[in-house]
BALOBA-1460 file (C-alpha; in Angstrom, 3 decimals):
// residues 79
<rec num="1" residu="x" x="15.702" y="1.710" z="4.041"/>
<rec num="2" residu="x" x="14.964" y="-1.114" z="6.389"/>
<rec num="3" residu="x" x="14.664" y="-4.705" z="5.150"/>
<rec num="4" residu="x" x="11.407" y="-5.431" z="3.454"/>
<rec num="5" residu="x" x="8.838" y="-7.361" z="5.501"/>
<rec num="6" residu="x" x="6.213" y="-9.075" z="3.300"/>
<rec num="7" residu="x" x="2.652" y="-8.247" z="4.083"/>
<rec num="8" residu="x" x="-0.033" y="-10.903" z="4.624"/>
<rec num="9" residu="x" x="-1.654" y="-12.481" z="1.625"/>
<rec num="10" residu="x" x="-5.138" y="-11.444" z="2.930"/>
<rec num="11" residu="x" x="-4.113" y="-7.812" z="3.085"/>
<rec num="12" residu="x" x="-2.600" y="-8.102" z="-0.431"/>
<rec num="13" residu="x" x="-5.896" y="-9.519" z="-1.631"/>
<rec num="14" residu="x" x="-7.682" y="-6.461" z="-0.193"/>
<rec num="15" residu="x" x="-5.333" y="-4.186" z="-2.097"/>
<rec num="16" residu="x" x="-5.923" y="-6.104" z="-5.318"/>
<rec num="17" residu="x" x="-9.780" y="-5.838" z="-4.814"/>
<rec num="18" residu="x" x="-9.435" y="-2.020" z="-4.411"/>
<rec num="19" residu="x" x="-7.331" y="-1.922" z="-7.641"/>
<rec num="20" residu="x" x="-9.788" y="-4.077" z="-9.636"/>
<rec num="21" residu="x" x="-12.753" y="-2.024" z="-8.480"/>
<rec num="22" residu="x" x="-10.856" y="1.185" z="-9.273"/>
<rec num="23" residu="x" x="-12.050" y="2.517" z="-5.894"/>
<rec num="24" residu="x" x="-10.644" y="5.732" z="-4.598"/>
<rec num="25" residu="x" x="-9.197" y="4.994" z="-1.226"/>
<rec num="26" residu="x" x="-7.445" y="6.862" z="1.608"/>
<rec num="27" residu="x" x="-4.067" y="5.413" z="2.291"/>
<rec num="28" residu="x" x="-2.033" y="6.042" z="5.471"/>
<rec num="29" residu="x" x="1.623" y="5.033" z="5.313"/>
<rec num="30" residu="x" x="4.932" y="5.740" z="6.968"/>
<rec num="31" residu="x" x="7.380" y="7.763" z="4.889"/>
<rec num="32" residu="x" x="11.179" y="7.414" z="4.813"/>
<rec num="33" residu="x" x="11.406" y="9.699" z="7.940"/>
<rec num="34" residu="x" x="9.065" y="7.534" z="9.994"/>
<rec num="35" residu="x" x="6.214" y="10.105" z="9.725"/>
<rec num="36" residu="x" x="2.650" y="9.109" z="9.094"/>
<rec num="37" residu="x" x="1.326" y="10.468" z="5.833"/>
<rec num="38" residu="x" x="-1.962" y="10.103" z="3.965"/>
<rec num="39" residu="x" x="-3.001" y="10.266" z="0.377"/>
<rec num="40" residu="x" x="-6.289" y="9.765" z="-1.585"/>
<rec num="41" residu="x" x="-6.151" y="7.829" z="-4.884"/>
<rec num="42" residu="x" x="-6.840" y="4.769" z="-6.952"/>
<rec num="43" residu="x" x="-4.493" y="1.860" z="-6.875"/>
<rec num="44" residu="x" x="-3.184" y="1.400" z="-10.456"/>
<rec num="45" residu="x" x="-0.925" y="-1.477" z="-9.908"/>
<rec num="46" residu="x" x="0.729" y="-3.816" z="-7.461"/>
<rec num="47" residu="x" x="4.143" y="-5.220" z="-8.313"/>
<rec num="48" residu="x" x="7.620" y="-6.316" z="-7.078"/>
<rec num="49" residu="x" x="11.018" y="-4.773" z="-7.801"/>
<rec num="50" residu="x" x="14.180" y="-6.072" z="-6.317"/>
<rec num="51" residu="x" x="12.254" y="-8.446" z="-3.992"/>
<rec num="52" residu="x" x="10.211" y="-5.491" z="-2.594"/>
<rec num="53" residu="x" x="6.455" y="-5.120" z="-3.175"/>
<rec num="54" residu="x" x="4.929" y="-1.811" z="-4.059"/>
<rec num="55" residu="x" x="1.647" y="-0.221" z="-4.978"/>
<rec num="56" residu="x" x="1.377" y="2.486" z="-7.636"/>
<rec num="57" residu="x" x="-1.331" y="5.089" z="-7.515"/>
<rec num="58" residu="x" x="-2.838" y="6.644" z="-10.625"/>
<rec num="59" residu="x" x="-0.996" y="9.908" z="-9.816"/>
<rec num="60" residu="x" x="2.395" y="8.055" z="-10.036"/>
<rec num="61" residu="x" x="2.934" y="7.816" z="-6.247"/>
<rec num="62" residu="x" x="4.694" y="4.584" z="-5.352"/>
<rec num="63" residu="x" x="4.480" y="3.166" z="-1.733"/>
<rec num="64" residu="x" x="6.215" y="0.151" z="-0.328"/>
<rec num="65" residu="x" x="3.592" y="-2.344" z="0.883"/>
<rec num="66" residu="x" x="5.243" y="-2.898" z="4.226"/>
<rec num="67" residu="x" x="5.059" y="0.871" z="5.024"/>
<rec num="68" residu="x" x="1.258" y="0.827" z="4.761"/>
<rec num="69" residu="x" x="-0.693" y="1.447" z="7.870"/>
<rec num="70" residu="x" x="-4.180" y="1.583" z="6.637"/>
<rec num="71" residu="x" x="-6.039" y="1.564" z="3.389"/>
<rec num="72" residu="x" x="-9.611" y="2.726" z="3.742"/>
<rec num="73" residu="x" x="-10.947" y="0.848" z="6.684"/>
<rec num="74" residu="x" x="-8.467" y="-1.975" z="6.263"/>
<rec num="75" residu="x" x="-5.619" y="-1.901" z="8.897"/>
<rec num="76" residu="x" x="-2.392" y="-3.812" z="8.003"/>
<rec num="77" residu="x" x="-1.796" y="-4.836" z="11.670"/>
<rec num="78" residu="x" x="-5.176" y="-6.612" z="11.717"/>
<rec num="79" residu="x" x="-3.965" y="-9.110" z="9.131"/>
């Protein structure tokens, strides 16, 4: 995988709000092959491991934060 690029604090705050509200969101992200994927779910946790930040969905799916494209109507590149 490529080197981790931290996301903006403002976008992180948006993710935390979704998690706290337990809101089901649609997440678009880039997979390990560079393809755009989407998934619906609730963000269960945000955490760091080996200096890389992740979100964990209730279904167990883990996504690197720097691979996020859009979460609901929040677009990472806007932050």
